[in-house]
C-alpha positions in Angstrom: 57.2 69.8 131.9 59.2 71.6 129.3 62.5 69.8 129.2 64.1 72.4 126.9 63.8 75.2 129.5 64.7 72.9 132.5 68.5 73.5 132.3 68.1 77.3 132.5 65.5 77.0 135.3 67.9 74.8 137.2 70.7 77.4 136.8 68.5 80.2 138.0 67.2 78.2 140.9 70.7 77.5 142.2 72.0 81.0 141.7 75.0 80.7 144.1 76.3 77.6 142.4 75.7 79.0 139.0 77.5 82.2 139.9 80.5 80.2 141.0 80.6 78.3 137.7 80.3 81.5 135.7 83.1 83.2 137.6 85.4 80.3 137.2 84.8 79.9 133.4 85.0 83.8 133.1 88.5 83.7 134.6 89.4 80.9 132.2 88.1 82.8 129.2 89.8 86.0 130.3 93.2 84.4 130.6 92.9 82.6 127.2 91.6 85.6 125.3 93.8 88.2 127.0 96.9 86.1 126.8 96.3 85.3 123.1 95.8 88.9 122.2 99.0 90.0 124.0 101.1 87.3 122.4 99.6 88.0 118.9 100.2 91.7 119.4 103.9 91.1 120.3 104.4 88.9 117.3 102.7 91.4 115.0 104.8 94.2 116.5 108.0 92.3 115.7 106.8 91.6 112.2 106.2 95.3 111.7 109.6 96.2 113.1 111.3 93.8 110.7 109.5 95.3 107.8 110.5 98.8 108.8 114.2 98.3 109.2 115.5 98.3 105.6 119.1 98.6 106.7 121.7 96.0 107.5 123.9 98.2 109.7 123.3 101.5 111.6 126.1 103.9 112.4 125.7 106.2 115.4 128.0 108.6 117.2 130.0 106.7 119.8 128.6 109.1 122.4 125.0 108.0 121.6 125.4 104.8 123.5 125.5 106.7 126.8 122.2 108.3 126.0 120.2 105.4 124.6 120.9 101.7 124.2 121.1 100.7 120.5 118.5 97.9 121.1 116.0 100.5 122.3 116.6 102.7 119.2 114.1 100.7 117.2 111.7 99.9 120.1 111.3 103.3 121.6 112.2 105.5 118.6 115.2 107.8 119.0 115.1 109.0 122.6 117.5 111.9 122.4 119.7 114.1 120.2 123.3 113.2 119.3 125.3 114.4 116.3 128.3 113.8 114.1 129.6 115.6 111.1 128.0 114.9 107.7 131.4 113.9 106.4 130.8 110.6 108.1 128.3 109.8 105.4 130.9 110.2 102.7 133.3 108.0 104.6 130.6 105.3 105.0 129.9 105.3 101.3 133.6 104.9 100.5 133.7 101.7 102.6 134.1 98.4 100.7 130.9 96.4 100.6 128.5 99.3 101.2 125.8 99.5 98.5 123.9 102.5 99.9 124.0 104.8 102.9 121.4 107.3 104.1 121.7 109.9 106.9 119.1 110.9 109.4 119.1 113.8 111.8 117.3 113.8 115.2 116.0 116.8 117.0 115.9 116.7 120.8 112.7 115.3 122.2 110.1 117.9 123.1 106.5 118.4 124.0 104.7 119.8 121.0 101.4 121.6 121.2 99.8 118.7 119.3 100.6 116.0 121.7 100.2 114.9 125.3 103.6 113.2 125.3 107.0 114.0 124.0 107.7 113.4 120.3 110.9 113.0 118.3 111.6 114.9 115.1 113.5 112.9 112.4 115.0 114.5 109.3 115.9 112.5 106.3 116.6 113.0 102.6 113.7 111.7 100.5 116.0 111.2 97.5 118.4 108.8 99.2 116.5 107.4 102.2 115.6 103.8 101.9 114.2 103.2 105.5 111.6 105.8 106.2 110.7 107.2 102.8 109.2 103.9 101.4 107.0 103.8 104.6 105.9 107.5 104.0 105.3 106.8 100.3 102.5 104.3 101.3 100.4 107.2 102.4 101.9 110.2 100.7 103.2 109.8 97.1 105.0 113.2 96.9 108.3 113.9 98.6 108.0 116.0 101.7 108.4 119.7 101.0 109.8 122.5 103.2 108.0 122.6 106.5 105.9 119.5 105.5 105.8 116.7 108.0 104.6 113.1 108.2 103.4 112.0 111.7 103.4 108.7 113.5 100.0 107.1 114.3 100.0 108.3 117.9 100.7 111.9 117.1 97.4 113.7 117.7 97.3 115.8 114.5 95.2 115.3 111.4 96.3 115.8 107.8 96.0 119.4 106.8 96.6 120.7 110.4 99.7 122.5 111.5 101.8 121.7 114.5 104.2 124.0 116.2 107.7 122.8 116.8 110.0 125.3 118.5 107.6 128.0 117.4 107.8 126.9 113.8 104.6 125.9 112.0 104.8 122.6 110.2 102.0 121.3 108.0 100.9 117.6 108.5 100.7 116.0 105.0 100.6 112.4 106.0 99.8 110.0 108.9 101.7 106.8 109.0 100.6 103.3 109.7 101.2 102.1 113.2 104.4 100.1 114.0 103.9 99.2 117.7 107.1 101.0 118.5 108.2 104.4 119.7 108.4 105.5 116.1 104.6 106.0 116.3 105.2 109.2 118.3 107.8 110.5 115.8 107.5 113.4 113.3 109.3 113.1 110.0 110.6 115.9 107.7 113.1 116.5 105.0 116.6 117.8 105.7 115.7 121.4 104.7 113.0 121.5 107.3 115.3 119.9 109.9 117.9 122.6 109.4 115.3 125.3 110.0 114.1 123.5 113.1 117.6 123.0 114.5 118.2 126.8 114.1 114.8 127.4 115.8 115.9 125.2 118.6 119.2 127.1 118.9 117.2 130.3 119.2 115.3 128.7 122.0 118.5 127.9 123.9 118.9 124.2 122.8 122.6 123.8 122.1 124.0 121.1 119.9 126.9 119.1 121.3 129.3 119.6 118.4 130.6 122.8 116.9 129.7 122.1 113.3 127.2 124.3 111.5 123.7 122.9 111.8 123.7 122.3 108.0 126.4 119.6 108.6 124.8 117.8 111.5 123.6 114.2 111.2 122.6 111.7 113.9 122.7 108.3 112.2 123.7 106.6 109.0 121.7 103.6 107.8 123.7 101.3 105.6 122.6 98.7 103.1 125.3 96.0 102.3 126.0 94.8 98.8 124.6 91.4 97.9 127.1 88.6 98.7 129.2 90.9 101.0 129.9 89.6 104.6 127.9 91.9 106.8 130.1 91.3 109.9 133.2 92.3 107.9 131.5 95.4 106.5 130.4 96.2 110.1 134.0 96.0 111.3 135.3 98.1 108.4 132.7 100.8 109.1 133.7 101.1 112.8 137.3 101.5 111.8 136.8 103.7 108.8 134.2 106.2 110.2 135.9 107.9 113.2 133.8 108.7 116.2 131.0 106.3 115.2 129.9 102.8 116.2 128.5 100.4 113.7 125.9 97.8 114.9 124.1 95.1 112.9 120.4 95.6 112.9 119.9 91.9 112.8 121.7 91.5 116.2 119.2 94.1 117.6 116.3 92.1 116.2 117.6 88.9 117.6 117.7 90.3 121.1 114.1 91.7 120.6 113.0 88.3 119.3 114.6 86.5 122.2 112.8 88.8 124.7 109.5 88.3 122.8 109.9 84.5 122.9 110.6 84.6 126.6 107.4 86.7 127.2 105.4 84.4 124.9 106.6 81.3 126.7 105.7 82.9 130.1 102.2 83.9 128.9 101.6 80.5 127.3 102.7 78.7 130.5 100.4 80.9 132.6 97.5 80.1 130.3 98.2 76.4 130.5 98.4 76.6 134.3 95.1 78.4 134.5 93.5 75.9 132.1 94.7 72.9 134.2 93.7 74.5 137.5 90.3 75.5 136.2 89.6 72.1 134.8 90.5 70.4 138.1 88.3 72.9 140.0 85.4 72.3 137.6 85.8 68.6 138.1 85.7 68.9 141.9 82.8 71.3 141.7 80.7 69.0 139.5 81.7 66.0 141.7 80.4 67.9 144.8 77.2 68.7 142.9 76.7 65.0 142.3 76.0 64.4 146.0 73.6 67.4 146.2 71.6 66.4 143.2 71.1 62.6 143.6 67.6 63.0 145.0 66.7 65.6 142.3 67.8 63.2 139.6 66.0 60.3 141.2 62.7 62.2 141.2 63.3 63.2 137.5 63.9 59.5 136.7 60.6 58.5 138.4 58.6 61.0 136.5 59.8 59.7 133.2 63.1 61.2 132.2 65.6 58.8 130.6 69.2 58.5 131.4 70.2 60.2 128.2 67.8 63.0 128.9 69.4 63.6 132.3 72.9 63.6 130.9 71.9 66.0 128.2 70.2 68.3 130.7 73.3 68.5 132.9 75.6 69.0 129.9 73.3 71.8 128.7 73.5 73.4 132.2 77.3 73.3 132.0 77.3 74.7 128.5 75.0 77.6 129.4 77.1 78.5 132.5 80.3 78.2 130.5 78.9 80.3 127.7 77.9 83.0 130.2 81.3 82.9 131.8 83.0 83.0 128.4 81.1 86.1 127.4 81.9 87.7 130.7 85.6 86.8 130.4 85.8 88.2 126.9 84.2 91.5 128.1 86.7 91.6 131.0 89.6 90.9 128.7 88.6 93.5 126.2 88.2 96.1 129.0 91.6 95.4 130.5 93.7 94.8 127.4 92.6 97.2 124.6 92.5 100.5 126.5 95.9 99.9 128.0 97.9 98.9 124.9 100.4 101.8 125.5 100.9 100.8 129.1 101.5 97.1 128.1 103.9 98.2 125.4 105.9 100.4 127.8 105.9 97.8 130.5 107.2 95.0 128.3 109.6 97.3 126.4 108.8 95.3 123.2 107.1 96.2 119.9 103.3 95.8 120.5 100.8 96.1 117.7 97.2 95.1 118.3 95.9 92.5 115.8 93.2 93.3 113.2 89.5 93.2 114.1 89.1 89.9 112.1 91.9 88.2 114.1 90.5 89.4 117.4 87.0 88.1 116.4 88.6 84.7 115.7 90.3 84.7 119.1 86.9 85.6 120.7 85.1 82.8 118.9 87.8 80.3 119.6 87.9 81.2 123.3 84.1 80.8 123.6 84.1 77.5 121.9 86.9 76.1 124.0 85.5 77.5 127.2 82.2 75.8 126.5 83.9 72.5 125.6 86.0 72.5 128.8 82.9 73.1 130.9 81.1 70.3 129.2 84.0 67.9 129.4 84.4 68.6 133.2 80.7 67.9 133.8 80.5 64.8 131.5 81.7 62.3 134.1 79.3 63.7 136.8 76.5 63.7 134.3 77.1 60.1 133.5 77.2 59.1 137.2 74.0 60.9 138.1 72.1 59.5 135.1 72.7 56.0 136.4 71.4 56.5 139.9 68.7 54.0 141.0 65.8 56.2 141.9 64.2 53.9 144.4 67.4 53.2 146.3 68.3 56.9 146.4 64.9 58.0 147.7 64.9 55.3 150.4 68.4 56.4 151.5 67.2 60.0 151.9 64.0 58.9 153.7 
C-alpha cells in the first residue's frame, strides 16, 4: 500500500464529500482574496487622490454646487461646465495668505470619437499650474502645445493618434498614470487649445452660461496657502473677497472620502471575519460528521499496520489537499469577479479605486492559499486526533 497516494485516493473515492469541502474552502478563499483586493484598491485610490491634489483650497463658481457636489469633484472628475470671469483669479492672488493660484477651465462633457463613455476636457496654464502639470510632466517633459492633449488612462487613444473634440483634431502627446478616479477619463490641454475648443463648441450650439468672451472664462481656481498661514482663515477671506465664488478646503473633501472609505473597509473586514468564523464552524461540523463515517475505515487501517501518527497525517493531508483545491478555485473565482469589473465597483462605491500592483496581488493570493490550507487543517485536527485513537477491535465488533 502506497501511503503517500492514499489521501488523494480517499478524496477521489468520496467525491461528494470532497466536492463539499472544496466548495466551502473556495467560498472562504474567494471572500478573503476578493475582500482584500477591494480594500487595498480603495486605500491605493485614496493615496493616489491625495498625491494628485496639490492645492489647499479650491474656488468654484457658486452656481457649480447645483451641478456637482464639491466632494465628487475629485472622485468623478469635473462632471459639467460652469464658468466665472478670469478676473476672479486676480482677486484670489490679492488675498492675504495666498502663495499661488492657478485657474482651470472645463469644457462640457461630451462623447468623443475616441471613447465609449463621456469625457471631460480640462484646460490649464502649464506655466502656473501646480496640480495637473506636475502629473503630466511625469510622462511628457515638454509643455503642451496648441491642440496637444494629455489623456487619462481610461481614454482609448494612443500617443501620436488624433482625437476629434467638437470637430477639432487634437493630437495625443501623453497618457497619464491611473488615479482610480473620474480624472482617468479626462483630457487635458493648455488654455490656447481650450479657447479654440470653447469656440468650436459655440459653433456647435453649446452656449456658455455667462456673457464674457470665451478668452476670459475659467471654471475653477486652485489655491496654495503660504506656509504658516491659517487655511481656514484664508478660506473665509477668499469666499468674501472673490464675488460669486465658493471656497472649499480640499482637506475637508478628503476627510469625507477617507471616512467613507473607512466605513466600506470596516464592512468588508467584518464580512470576511463572519465568513471565516462560519466556514470554520461548518468545517468542524463536517469533519465531526465524517468521524462517524470513517471509524471502521480507520480501524481496518490500524489492523493492517498503520500507526496513529500515520492516520493523523493522512487525514490532515486529505484536508490540506481539499483546502488547496478550494483555495485555487476561490482565487480563480475572485479574479474573474473582481478584476474585469473594477469600473463597476468604482462607480458603485463612488470612491477612488485603483487596483494594486501585480506583486501585491500575488502576495494576497499566496497569503489566501496559505491561510485557507491552515484553516482546513486546523478544522480537521481534532477529528484526526479522535479517529487515530479508535480501538480497532472494539470498533469492528460494534459494526458486526
